[in-house]
C-alpha positions as semicolon CSV with decimal commas, in nm:
position;residue;x (nm);y (nm);z (nm)
1;M;11,561;0,977;-6,185
2;F;11,695;0,749;-5,919
3;S;11,587;0,640;-5,574
4;F;11,800;0,699;-5,266
5;S;11,659;0,541;-4,951
6;G;11,307;0,587;-5,076
7;V;11,363;0,946;-5,191
8;I;11,331;1,014;-5,561
9;I;11,542;1,304;-5,683
10;N;11,599;1,441;-6,028
11;P;11,968;1,407;-6,132
12;M;11,958;1,760;-6,274
13;L;11,911;1,898;-5,923
14;E;12,253;1,767;-5,825
15;K;12,413;1,877;-6,150
16;Y;12,284;2,236;-6,158
17;Y;12,203;2,317;-5,795
18;N;12,442;2,087;-5,606
19;L;12,138;1,942;-5,429
20;T;12,226;1,595;-5,309
21;P;11,962;1,348;-5,188
22;E;12,068;1,411;-4,828
23;K;12,000;1,784;-4,863
24;S;11,667;1,725;-5,033
25;V;11,559;1,506;-4,742
26;L;11,651;1,784;-4,500
27;F;11,444;2,035;-4,696
28;G;11,149;1,794;-4,681
29;L;11,193;1,748;-4,308
30;V;11,187;2,124;-4,247
31;G;10,847;2,145;-4,419
32;A;10,715;1,841;-4,233
33;I;10,828;1,974;-3,895
34;A;10,674;2,314;-3,968
35;F;10,345;2,145;-4,059
36;I;10,347;1,933;-3,743
37;L;10,420;2,234;-3,522
38;T;10,158;2,463;-3,676
39;T;9,869;2,215;-3,703
40;P;9,774;2,243;-3,333
41;I;9,773;2,622;-3,366
42;A;9,521;2,600;-3,650
43;F;9,299;2,369;-3,443
44;M;9,315;2,607;-3,145
45;L;9,223;2,902;-3,365
46;R;8,934;2,706;-3,515
47;R;8,804;2,618;-3,167
48;A;8,825;2,988;-3,078
49;N;8,563;3,050;-3,350
50;F;8,801;3,190;-3,611
51;K;8,672;3,149;-3,963
52;R;8,862;2,911;-4,189
53;R;8,931;3,192;-4,431
54;S;9,094;3,396;-4,153
55;I;9,321;3,105;-4,062
56;I;9,421;3,060;-4,426
57;Y;9,500;3,431;-4,463
58;L;9,699;3,425;-4,140
59;G;9,898;3,127;-4,268
60;L;9,963;3,300;-4,600
61;F;10,076;3,613;-4,418
62;I;10,318;3,417;-4,199
63;H;10,444;3,227;-4,503
64;G;10,500;3,556;-4,684
65;I;10,708;3,693;-4,397
66;A;10,924;3,380;-4,371
């Protein structure tokens, strides 16, 4: 494995999937942005007296649709 600007990527990803370090960073950013955008929603639901289990199931449902 090698490091590219602090990102460690397996060389096989580039060989088999044509996944360059730049693309892998973008995939990581999509997940990070989604987490940042949905965290306030979870806090609002929790303050509205939703159970934690309900919030987890709602998140799993939304993840399953996407």
